[in-house]
C-alpha positions, 0 to 999 in steps of 0.5 A: 474538891477531894482532900488527900490530907494525911491523918497527921495533917488533920490532927495538927489542924484539929489541935490548931483549931483550939488555939485559933478559936481561943485567940480569935474568939471563934467559939465554933472553931474552938468547939470543933477541936473536941469530941462532945464527951471530951475531958480536959484537965487544966492546971490548978485551980481549974482542974478537970472538966468533962464535956464540951458544954462545960469546957467551952464556958470555962475557957471563955471565962479564963480569957474574958479579960485577956487577949491571947496568942497561942503558938504551937511548936514541937510535936509528936503524933502517934497513931495508936489504932485505925481511929485513935491517936495521941499527940504531945505538943509544946505550946507558948501562949502570950497573954495580953492585958486589956483595959487598965492592964493594956500594954502588959503581957505575960507568957505561959509555956506548956505541953498539951497531951491529947488523945484523939479519935477519927470521925466522919463530919459531913462525909469527910474524915476529921479528928477530935480531941477526946482527952486533953491534959494541959501542963504548965511546963515553966513558971509564967514570965513577963508582967504577971500583974495582969492576973491580979485584977482578973 
């Protein structure tokens, strides 16, 4: 089957793979959102991380005591060249406690600022994030006590 997806659709799918991968614990899907040499800047205290080999375990450690559900919202995608793009995407993440924190949740609202590159994967066109800046846009809301034991 031949895909006729636009670059914009492929970029949206790339950004969504990060979210769905984290939420489902599908780390292959998660990793497929990123170029191997990606740089990701998370809010403090995590900060800047280089390479998918470092980003993957850092994110796994962040969510080890939680379940998450990411929702992507308003988005602007700009093709900056034949094989480059940038995207700004609003994200809302509901973080659910586990164990003793079961039934509690908090909500994080932020923005992903991504730089992307077009690549070929097994003969098909796709996109990968080369740089991400994750910005916490608003203070956490909900029961933030779930983080006390994390």
